[in-house]
C-alpha positions, 0 to 999 in steps of 0.5 A, a space after each residue: 779800777 783806777 780812777 780816771 783823772 777825769 773822774 778825779 776832777 769831777 769830784 773836786 769840782 763837785 766838792 768844791 761846787 758844794 763848798 761855795 754852794 754852802 758858803 753862799 747859803 750861810 750869807 744868804 741865811 744870815 742876811 734873811 735872819 729874823 734876828 735883823 731889824 726890819 728897818 735895816 732889812 729895808 736898807 738892803 735895797 741901797 746897800 747890797 750886802 750879799 753882793 758887797 760881802 760876796 765881792 770882798 770874798 768873805 768865807 764863813 771861817 774867815 777872822 773878820 774885823 768890822 771897823 767902827 760898826 756904828 749902830 751894827 747894820 752890817 754887824 747883824 749880818 756878820 755876826 751870825 755869818 761867822 759865829 760857828 766857824 770863824 770870828 767877828 771882832 768889832 773895833 769901835 768906841 772905847 769903853 775906858 776912853 776919857 770922853 764921855 761921848 765915846 764911852 756912851 757909844 761903846 755902852 750903847 753898842 754893847 747893850 745892843 749886843 746883849 740884847 741877843 746873845 744867842 746871835 751876838 755873844 761870840 762877837 769880840 770887841 776891839 778899840 778903834 779910836 781915831 781921835 786918840 791914835 789908839 787902835 787895838 783889835 787884833 794881833 799883827 798878821 791874825 786877820 784875814 779880812 778888815 771891812 769898813 763902810 761909809 766910815 773914812 770921810 769921818 776920819 778925815 778931820 783928823 789929817 795926816 797924823 791921824 790917817 796915817 797910823 790908822 790905815 797903818 793898823 789896819 794893814 798891820 792887823 791882816 795876814 799875808 793876802 788878807 783883804 781890806 774892803 772899803 765902801 765910801 760915799 763917792 765924790 765925782 772926780 770933777 768936783 774939788 775934794 774937801 780936806 775934811 770931806 765935810 759933805 761926806 763925799 770922797 775922791 775914789 782916786 783919793 781913798 785908794 790913795 790912802 790905802 796905796 801909801 799904807 802898803 795895800 795894793 788895789 785888787 779890784 773895784 765895783 759899782 755894786 753901790 753905785 747910784 748915778 742918781 746921785 750928784 753930790 750937790 746936796 744941802 746938807 751933804 750926803 746926809 740929806 739923802 735917806 736915811 738920815 734926811 738932814 733937811 727934813 721936809 725940805 725937798 724930802 720927796 725928791 731926796 727919796 727919789 734919789 736914794 741912798 748915795 752913790 758909793 765906791 766899793 773897793 778891794 785891797 790886798 796886803 801883798 
């Protein structure tokens, strides 16, 4: 007996639905993993990792580059999520850098990975060093997704000579149709953009312009990480807010009530 078109469609939808459910479950499991640092888990309420990564369209079979992973907040989620069927490349400081601080940071990140080899021993390491214009993290056209979280303001001090090759390296690494996901502290459009982003905040329009100049197309943007309580007017800039509390006990209760910064969440695609 021949199957009807409707039956075929129903089966296809069931299979697809099951795949999507499995992917969602895998991401939720990675976020809930006991290997995560408890202090990092407490920040989920501000960083919305499930919603953010889902918005970018991440899947566990992807090759994903995390630019400038810092202390590894998102690495804790991405590593177990991509471990079995995908690949995570942590692109950060260079162990061979002539700069002692960069070498120390690279050593610290690797030491952290080595504390839990059952989670992190499949994480590949790449070099992403804006101060030296050194970007060696993936072959051209080999990556499905590149993500970076609250980092672009750190790269502004280098000026156009740093930003242009930096964004070009991301564009080159991605496959056609690949995604560049960005989260960044957002400066209200009514305020003047500091050329060096010394407060840690950036205009959304400016960040979009940087990506588009490199060839990216803005696919979508989200208010997942918005915080209307944050007016970006703080002594010591964004670092006055939690978790840094740069002003220590000065107005600490006020900053705690505000929470973490207002953030743009942008999804770019390589045409």
